[in-house]
C-alpha positions in Angstrom: 0.3 0.0 0.2 3.1 2.1 0.3 3.5 2.3 -3.5 0.2 4.1 -3.9 0.3 6.4 -1.0 3.4 7.9 -3.2 1.9 7.6 -6.1 -0.9 9.8 -5.0 1.0 12.3 -3.2 2.8 12.6 -6.6 -0.6 13.0 -8.7 -1.3 15.9 -5.7 1.8 17.2 -6.7 1.3 17.6 -10.0 -2.1 18.8 -9.6 -0.5 21.7 -7.5 1.9 22.8 -10.3 -0.5 22.6 -12.6 -2.8 24.9 -11.1 0.4 27.4 -10.2 1.2 27.0 -14.1 -2.3 27.8 -15.4 -2.5 30.6 -13.2 1.6 31.8 -14.7 0.0 31.3 -17.9 -2.7 33.7 -17.4 -0.4 36.1 -17.4 2.0 35.3 -20.2 1.1 36.7 -23.6 1.8 36.3 -27.4 1.5 38.5 -30.1 1.1 37.9 -33.6 0.8 40.4 -36.3 -0.9 40.7 -39.9 -0.6 43.0 -42.9 3.2 43.8 -42.5 2.9 44.4 -38.9 -0.7 46.7 -39.8 -2.6 44.3 -37.3 -1.2 43.2 -34.4 -3.4 40.9 -31.6 -2.5 40.1 -28.2 -3.6 36.7 -26.4 -2.8 35.4 -23.0 -2.2 31.8 -22.5 -5.3 31.4 -21.2 -5.9 31.7 -24.8 -8.3 34.9 -24.7 -7.4 37.6 -26.8 -6.3 40.7 -25.0 -5.2 43.7 -26.8 -5.7 44.3 -30.9 -4.1 47.3 -32.2 -4.8 48.7 -35.9 -2.4 51.4 -37.9 -4.6 54.1 -38.6 -3.1 53.7 -42.5 -4.6 50.2 -42.8 -8.1 51.4 -42.4 -10.0 52.4 -45.6 -13.5 52.6 -45.6 -13.4 51.3 -49.5 -12.1 47.8 -48.3 -13.0 46.9 -45.4 -12.9 43.2 -46.3 -8.8 43.3 -46.4 -9.0 44.7 -42.4 -11.3 41.9 -41.7 -8.7 39.3 -43.4 -5.8 41.1 -41.6 -7.7 41.1 -38.0 -8.6 37.1 -38.8 -4.9 36.8 -39.5 -3.1 37.9 -36.7 -5.9 36.8 -33.8 -5.7 33.2 -35.3 -1.8 33.2 -35.8 -1.7 34.8 -32.2 -4.5 32.1 -30.6 -2.0 29.1 -32.4 1.1 30.8 -30.5 -1.3 30.6 -27.3 -1.7 27.3 -27.7 1.4 26.3 -28.4 3.1 28.1 -25.4 0.3 26.1 -23.4 1.5 22.6 -24.8 4.8 23.3 -24.6 4.7 24.2 -20.9 2.3 21.3 -19.8 4.7 19.1 -21.6 7.7 19.8 -19.5 5.2 19.6 -16.5 3.5 16.2 -17.3 6.5 14.7 -19.0 4.8 14.7 -22.2 1.6 12.5 -21.0 -1.2 13.6 -23.0 -3.7 14.2 -20.2 -7.1 15.3 -21.6 -8.7 17.7 -20.1 -5.8 19.8 -18.2 -6.4 23.2 -19.9 
């Protein structure tokens, strides 16, 4: 029964470390740009869009579709970077184990 107790302590420690990491990841951000930097999106480790910046010269009332495309591209790239950051950090903690529902 000693091995089971040891395993439970390890699992509990890992859970505590995951909670701590999740809190840290909320504070970390990644950014992505589109249109040569005309649109910048910033996403946190919780995969929330926290900032978007649009250069004034890219706003063309006659070409709203282009601006929409640039925003989508920047946001999607930032979200992908955030996902990669979270996956990498969780992988360090879990030793590469794929544990569903962690984040």
